[in-house]
N, C-alpha and C positions, 0 to 999 in steps of 0.2 A: 728108672725112674721120670718121670714124664717133667720135662720142662714147661714154664710158663708159654715159650713160642710154640712149643708142639700142641698146647692145648688151644692157643688163638687159632692154630692151623685147622685144628679138627671143627671148631665153631664156624668158621669159615666155609669151609666144605659142607656143612649141612650135617656132621655126623651125630649131633645131638637131637637131630629130629628125623632119623631114618627110617624110625619106626611108622611115622604119620602117614596116612595114605594121601596121594596125590589126587588132581582134579581128576574127573569122570570125563568120558567122551561125550557126554549130554553136555558139562558145563563148557569144556573146549568149545564146542560147536555153537553155543550161545554167545560165547564171547565174541567167536568171530563173527556172527551174523549182525551183532550190536556195532561191532569197527566197522564192518561195511554198511550197516546204515548211516551212520554219521558221515563215511564219506561220501554217500551217493546225496547226502544233504548239501554238501558244499561248503566253502569257508566260512568262519564263523563272524557275525557281524560284531561289529565294533564301534562304539562312538570315538572318534579320533578326534584331535584338537584341529583347528582350523583358525589359525593366527591373523589371516589375511583378510578375514569378513568382517565387513565394515557395520558397525553397529550404532544405533542412535539410543542414545540413553538421556532418560527424561530426568534430570538432576541440574542445580544449582552450584555455582561455585561456593557458596557459602556452606553445604554440606559436606565439601570435600576433605575440610582440615576439622581435626578435634578443638575442642574449646581449649585446650591448655597449650596449643601448637604454637612454635617458636616463630611464624609468621606473623601471626595475630601478636605477639609481644612487641616484634620489630614495627607492626603498624601502629600501634597503641602509643609507642614512644614517637615514632614520626609526627603523627597529628598533635603532638604536644608541641612541637619546634616552632620558632617563627621563621617562617620563609616568606615573610612578605617583600623581601628583596627581589626574590626570583619573579615572583608575581607583578611586581611594578613592572618588569621588563618585558612582559606578554606583551602584544602588540594585537593581538586579534582580541577585539573587546564589541561587545553589544553587538548591532549589527554592521558594523565595519567589516570588509573584505579580508579573507585569509581564513585558513585552517586552524581549527581549534589546537591549542598547544597543550601537549602532555603534561598532567598536574605533575609538579616537581617532586610532591611527597612519593608518588609512584617511583620515581628515579631513584631518589632517596631511600627509599624503604627496598627496593632491589637491591643495591647495593650494599645496603649493612648484612641483610639478609646473606646476599652472596658471600661477603666476608665471614661471617659466622660459619658458614658451610665450606669456607676453604675455595670460593671460585674467585680468581681475580682476571679471566678475559671477560671484555665486553660482547665478544661474539658468543660465546658460551652461555653468560647469564642472557642474551637475545633468544638464544635456543632454548634453554629450560623454560623462558617464558611463554613459548610457544606449547610446552609438554610435560611439564612439571608442576603437579597441582599446587604446590606452596607458592611457586611464582606466579602461576595462573591466577590463585586467589589475590595476589598484591596488585597484580595488574586490574583485575576487574574487568576482564574484556577488552582493556585499552591495548592497542598492538603497541610494541616499542622495537628498536631497532640499535644495533650497536653504536652507530653514529651518534644517537641521543645520550646513549648511556655513558660512552666516553667522553663526549662533551661535557656531560652533567660531573662528571668525577674529576677531569682535569681542571675544569673552569671554572670551579667554586671553591678556590683555596680560602679566600676571606669570608666566606659564608660557614665553611668546616670550623674555621677557626673561633667565629664568633658562637657557633652551637656548641663547642667545646667548652669556650669559657663561661656560657650560660649553664651549662650541666654541671659543671665543678663548682658555680658558685652557689646553684642551688643546694648541691649537696654539702656545702660548707655551711649554708645558711641554715639548713635544716637540722645541721650537728650529725651529719651521718659520718665524715671522715673529719680526721684528727691530722691536724700537719705538726705533730709532736715529731715523728719522724720520717723524711722524706728521703727514697733513695733515686740516685742517678745514675744510668749506665748509657752506654752508646752501642748501637747495634750497625754492622756494616753489612748493608743490602747491594747485592751483584746491580748494577746498573744496567740500561738498556742499550749497551754499546760495546762492540767487541775490541778484544785488545789491537787489532790491526787498524783499528780506526784512528790510533793515534799517530799523529806525524809532527816532524821538527818544523820550523820556521820555514825553509825552502821548500819543503817537500806540501806546505800549505799554501805557499805564493803559487807554485805551478798549479796544483789543483783549483785555486781561485780562477787563475788565466783560464783552465780547461772548461771549468763550469761557465765563466763568462761567455765562453766563445759556445759552447752548448746553447745556451740561452739565445745569442744572437742567432744560430743557425735555426733553431725551433721558431723562431719570430719570422725567420726570412722564409722559410718554406711555408709557413701559413699564410705569407702576403703572397707569395710568387704562385702557389696552388691552391686557392681556399678548399676547390673540390676534391681534393686527394682523400680526404676523409672525413668524418663526420667532424662536427665541432666540438663535440663533447671529447673525443680522443685528441684533437689538436690541443684544446685547452687543458687536457690531461698531461699530456707530454710538456707543454710549456710551463705548467705550475711545477711540474717534478722535478724541471731544471732549474727554475728559480728557488725550489726550496734547498736544491743541493748547494746552489752558490750561496744562498744564505747561511747554511750551515758552517760551510768553510769560513764565510766572515764571521760568523760568531766563535769560531775555535781561534782564528787569529787575535781576537778581542779577547781571549781569555787567556792567551799565551803571555801575556807581562804578568799575571798572578801566578801562574807555574812557574815562571823564571823568578819572581821574588820569591818564591817558596824555595826553589833550589838555592837560590843564594842562603838564605837563611840555616839550611840544612849543610851548608859548605859543599855542597855540589856544585857541578859546572851547569850556568843557565844556558850553555849553548845545547844541552841535552833535553832542554824541556820540549814535550809535547803536549798537544790536546787531539782531542778527539773530532771527527767530523762526523761524527752521529749525534752525539751528546755533548757540546761543548763544556757543560756544567760538571760532567763525570770526571773523576779522578783515580788513578791508579792506586789502591790502599793493599795493604797486607789483610787478609781474611782470617778467619779464626782456625782454619785449617792450614796457616802458614804458609800459602799461597798468595800471589797480587793479581788483582783482576778489578777492573773498573768498578766503582760504589759509590754509595754515596753514605755518610755518616748519620744515621737515625738516632736522636736522643729523647729519652722519655725519663720523666721524673715520676714516681710512682710514692704514694703513702705506703707506709710499711704494713700499718694495721689492717688496711681495708683493702690494699691492693688497687687502688683507683689511680688513674692516670691523669695527672694534673698540670703536667707539662710536656711540649713535645718541639721538638726544633730538628732541623735535617741542615746539616753542612757537608761542603765538599774537600773539608780538611780530615784527613784520616786521623789525627790525634785527637784526643781527649782533654788535653792541655789547658785549653781556653774556653771549655763551653761551658764550667760550673757557673761562675758569676753571671752569667747572662741567663740561664735557666732561673736560677734563684729569684732574679728578678721577674723575670714572666710569669712563677708561680704566685709570686706576692700580687701581681697585677691580675690575674686569674681569680684569685680566691679574697682577695683584701685581707689576708693574714701572712705572719710572718713565720717560717719555720723555725721549730725548736732545735731540730737536729738535721744535718744535712750528711746522709752517708755517700760516700763515692769510692773506687777503688784506686788503685794506687797511679792511675795515670792521669787524673785529676789535679792535684794538690800542687799547683804551680804557687809560688809564695805572692804573685802578683793578683793570681785568683783568691786566695786567702784573704789578703788584704781587701779586696774589691767587695766581697761577701761581708766583711766584718763593717766595712763603711756604709753599703747600702743598708743593710740591715741594723746598724748602729750597735753593732756587738750580739744581738739577740741570738743569732742562727750559730751555732756551733758545729764545725767542719769534723766529721768524723772520718778520717782518711789513715791509711797506714803510713807511718812514716818511713822513708826509704834508709835504706843501710847505708853509712858514710864510707867514704872509701879509704883503704889503709894508707897510713902517711909512713914515710922511709927516713930514718936518719941519716946522717951522713957518712955511715958505712956499710949503706944499703939496706939494713936491716930493717923488716917491716915491724913498724908500733901497733901496738893495741888499738883497736876501733875505739874512737871517742864514743861518748854516750849521745846515742841521736837525738834522745830527750831531753838534752841540755840545750840552752840556748847558745846559738852560735851568732860569732862576730857578723852584722850586718842583717841579721834577724829583726823583722820587725815587731810591736808587741801583739798582734794577732797570729802570726809565724810561731812567736816562743809560746802564747797559749798553746796553741795547736798542739806543738811537742809536748808539753807538760801535760795537756789533756791525754793524749793517747799512750801515756804512761800507766796510766790508771786502769784498774780491772773494770771499772763501769764502762768506760769507754770501748773495750775489748768487747765487752758481751754484748754493748749494742751494735757493734760493727758487724755481729754474725749476722744481723737481719737485713744485711745489704744482698747477699746472694740469694737469700730465701725470696726476697721483693723482687728485685731487677730481674734476676737470670730466669724466675719464674714468668714474670710478664713478657720477657724475651721470648723465652721458649712457646706462649701462645701466640704470639704474634708469628712465629715462624709456622707453627703447626696450621694457622689460620692461612697461610700463602704468601706471606711477606718474604719470600726467597729471594725472588727477583722482580725488580719494578718494571711493570709493563708501560711506564710513561716516560719521557725524558725531560728534563728541565728542572731546577730547581723548586720552581713553583709548583710543578705539576707534582713533583716528589712530596711536597710538603702536603698538597692534598690528598694523596695516598694515603700518608702517614696520619693525618687528621682523621681518615676514616677509621683506619686500624684502631685508634686510640677510641673513637667513639663507639664503635663494636663491643670493643672490651669492656668500656664503662657501661655500656648497656647491662651487660651480663652481670657486672658488679652492682648496678643500682637493684637489679632483681633479687640479690641478697641482701643488699643492707638499709636500702630504701622503696622497697616495692609500691610505694603509695607515689612516687613520682612517675611511674610507667602504667598508673592504673591498675594495678594489681590489687590495691586495698590492703591489707596487713596480713593477709592467711599466707602463715609461714608454708603450709602444703603446697597452695595453688603457686607461689611464686617458685617453689622448688620444682614444681612440672613442668612450669614454665621455662625454666631454665635449661632443664633437661637436654 
């Protein structure tokens, strides 16, 4: 009996077709002649790609982008903002001497679009402005460099703050956002400073003396031999030495604050250290459990629309004292008082709850988990049952007692579930857009970057909830295409 394997072997050997006649001698000779003729004609001619060839294309920038492209949305938003403060600072006017300045709207739009695309480097934005169609469209033929881009981003903290306030107030006035429920959360963002740049007082004094000596030597060399190198190189070396000296001076100025924080935490003030790279940065515990130089970026977001209505930056790693100032900021921006304020367990210090109650006249209810009380032991050393954390304790103020009682109900617990869905989502979006490590140094510049990320986030939310504020009309499909 034959097996399937034997049958397959016979098929492979051609036994099934052994009775078919083979090709004739004439057919074989014809095939050989055709093959020889093809070889005599040479290699086949092919159209191969040549990617180094220069092409001249007759096209305008306007035709490069689709009508619903995100860059058009960004520009439509920017031209509606009041940038008159920047225009007043431009000195090139009328027929006066001087080069024409770059339109601030171009720089603003470039940064907003870059943030939405996850680009955070000024050099990268300048490179894209030369070769990427969307960035080229925003520039409209105007040449930009990374110096102008970086100066615009880090030097306009007040302007970004005003634009954010105007946008949030416009959304509130239009009824597009509700302050019925606002969630606040802190996000620790890596600072532009190395861990090795943190030094104690004695080391800072030594570095200050060395930096001062370097400045003196640089000035003396330039005076003794002015022709040794170009004036530009001499000026660059002198400027670098002076900047190094200034950074050490700033670190010494920040050291008392670090020492005071050490004392409050029960640590030795002699162990306080400040960074010679970014004096405002502090070593904080990050989300992965490690300790690195960072800033604490606080965001307050409406729960229903997920619009950022408050931004704050601090160099304190704890969130304990950040709730009341943020509530005040949101009231100032919107002109409305939040009804419920959602925070996690790191925020509700008793002093903060009292401050929120006092500032809002009791109109804002703090929704935050109540910490578990510590177990007490009796005289025999046996642990007693935990007291009810929702019951009023000795020393509690009336707002704190109301907070404890409020969190005992199921309604407050149900509302608190919105906190993670709101705050964590906004934080994740900021991380995905590049807010992983700060590209600037100093609290003021970090605030400007945080405002920029908040504006970019709110722009995408405005497309969904109030498209008329960005010039999209009321067409839902058009808004969805522009936001995609």
